[in-house]
N, C-alpha and C positions, 0 to 999 in steps of 0.2 A: 907210693897204699893208698886205696880206695878205702878213702872214709866216709861214704857217703851213699844214703838211696837217695835218688830224685827223682820226679814225675815230672811232666808241659801237663800245666792243665789247657784246654779253653778260653780261660774265663778270667775279664778282667782284673787287674787285682785286687784292690777292693774286694768283689765276692770271696776272693781266692784266701781270700786271709783271712774270714769269715769262716766258707767250710775248712780251711785247716784249724780251726779255733773249735768249731764246734765235730769232726771226725779226733779230733787228738783227746775234747770231754766224754767222745762216748767209749775210748782204751784208758779211760782214769787219767788220763794225764790235767795238769791246769799248768799255766802260764803263771810263772814267777816271773819273766821280766820281759821287755820285750823297750826291741832298740828299732828307731828309727833311723836307721846307717846316711839315705835318702836329706831328710830330715839334719842329721848331728852335719856333715862332712857341706854343708849349705852355711847351715850357724856358723860352725868350726870353722871353716875351712873358699871356702866361697869357693866350691866345687858341684858339679852336677853331675850323678849316675840315676842313672833307673833306681824305679823305685823299689825298695831295700826293702824286707822287716822282718831280726829275728827273734824270734821266741824261742824262753828257754824256758821249753814243759819241761812240767818231772809229775809222775809218779809218784806217789807216799812215796807206798807204803814198798817200792823198786826199789828210792832210795832209799830207805831204812832201809829191806836185807842190805844194802851193793853198801853203806857207809857200819855196817857191823861186822862184813868182813874185810876194811881197811876201811881208816879211818883218813886214812886223806884220798879217797874216792869222791868226792869233796871240790877236789881239782878239778874233775871229768863231767860235774854236773852243771848243772841242768843238760836234757838235750836238747842241746843246739837244731830250730828248729832255720833253713835259711824258705823268706819268698818273698822273689825278686818278678822283678818281672824281663824278659828276655827274649821280642823278636817276633813281639803279636803277642804272645803267650804269657803268662806267670808257668813260672820254676819252681818248685817242691821242692825241699831238699831236706832231707836229716838226718845225722851224725849218726851211725853203725852205730852200736850200743855194741859194738866186737872189739871197739881201738878201745875196749874200757880191759878187756881182757889181755889184749896189745899191749898194750902200754904198764898194765902195774905189773904182769905174768904172774896173778892170784886165779890159780883155776875155782875160787873159791863162788867168783863173778859173771864164770860160766852159766850158770842157769837166770841170773836177774842180766844180764848180757843178753841168752837166748827169748826170755819173756819180755824183753824191754821191745828189742828185734820185734818180733812176732806180733809186736800193738804200736809195732809202727809201723809197720807194711804193712799191718789191716786199721787201720788211720787213712796212708799212703791210698793204696787198695780204695775205701769206700772214696774216694775222691775223684778214681777212676774211674766211680761204676753207672 
């Protein structure tokens, strides 16, 4: 099952994270959570991985519409965005909002997922322009 939408950037990791934040904001998404996976694994397990951050992005209007359809949808919110270093590049991957429809089998979520996917794709597109 394909559940992500990726782009690869020729940007340093820190710059890519800032550009991702700005591109998401342009599409109405705020960042509710930020998990520095690299730092967490280092601190908790003494393990080293590449730079890796998970951003919990939320568009309040879309989240509200989804919650109105299915109160349990919060289990799949917010839209996770991964920014990670890979082979001298930075990879940005967003969760495909269509996953909400496939997992829940709620046809009422299709319009919300379509709009969320369009906004997320636009944010990714702004990163590669």
